[in-house]
N, C-alpha and C positions, 0 to 999 in steps of 0.2 A: 531432490527435496522440493516438493511442490506444495503450495498452500493455496486454497481457494478462500478468498476473503470477500466480504460484502462491498458493494459500491459505496464510496464516501458520501456521507450526508450532504445535502445541498448547503447547509450552514457552513461547511468547510471550504466552499468555493471562494477563491480570491475576489470574485465578483459579487458575492453575497453581501447584502447590507443588513446585517443583523446586530443586535445588541451584544456587547462583549460577553455578558454573562451567558447568553444563549449559545454563543460560539464556544465558550469555555466548556460548557456541559457537553456539547457535541464532540469536542476534541477529546475530552476525557473518556467518554463512552466509546467512541470509535477506537481510540488507542487501546483501551482495556479489552475490547472485543477482539481486536486483531492480535493482541498478545495472547489471549486465552486460546484462540483458534490455532495460533502457531504452536503453542505448547501441546494442545490436543493432537496436532498432526505429528508430534514427536520430532520436530525439526531440530537438528543440532549443528553447530559449527565447531568442528574440532581441529581447526587449523589456524595458524597465525597469518597475518597479512590481509590482503584484500578479499572482500566478500562481494562477488558479482551478483547483483540482484536483477534478474530478468523479470520484468513486470509487464503484464498484458492487461489493459483495461478493456472490458467488454461493457459498453454503455447500455443503459436501460431502454434507450429509444434512439431514433435516427437523427436527433438534433445535432447540429455541428458542435464539436468540442475541440478546444485547443489542447495540444499535448502539455504545454507548460501549465495550464490550469489543472489538468489531471494530476500532474506531478505535485503541484502545490496543494491540491485537495488531499493528496495522499501522504502529506507530512506526518500526520498522526499514525498512519499505517506503518511507515518506516520506523517511527519511534516505538510502536507496539511490538513489531517484529524484533527489533534490536533488543528491547527489554526482555522479550521471551527467550531469546537465544543467548543472552548475556554478553553482548558485544556492544562496543561504541559504534553508533551509526556513521561515524566519520570513516570507518573502514569500508562502507558500502560504495560500490561503483554501479550506478543505476543504468540499465539498458531498457528504456521504455518502449512500448508499442501500444498504439491505439487501434483496436480491432474494428473492422467494419461489421462484424457479426454482432447482432443485438441479442442480449440475454435478458429475459424477464427479470426486472428488479436490478439488473446490472451486477457485475462481479469483477473482481480483480484477482488474477492468478499471478502468484509470486513464486519464482524458482530461485534458489540460492545455489551458487557453485563457486568452486575454488578458482576456476579459470574461465577464459572467454571462448574456449573451443566448442561450446555447446551451440 
């Protein structure tokens, strides 16, 4: 179960200094977009317990990025995916990876699995 999602907007970076209303709009739009794309991909979680989330960030350019900032920027992404599949995101165990490959516009690939054997 793999989902291709857009790169988080710059307003969601923990280092961004934007007005709270601007950030709230970005959070809502990105969360809703991620939820819609997850539903469109037909992703379902039909098991109890832990959901392993394998997430690969493909940056839009070669600027240095910290993994913790990528994960923080993706908070709305996790919320949107959890909303779309109907689970509480406290079940998520995140396995992040920051790729060296640059993708025009940036993207985030999310895979969900029942176990860590992948």
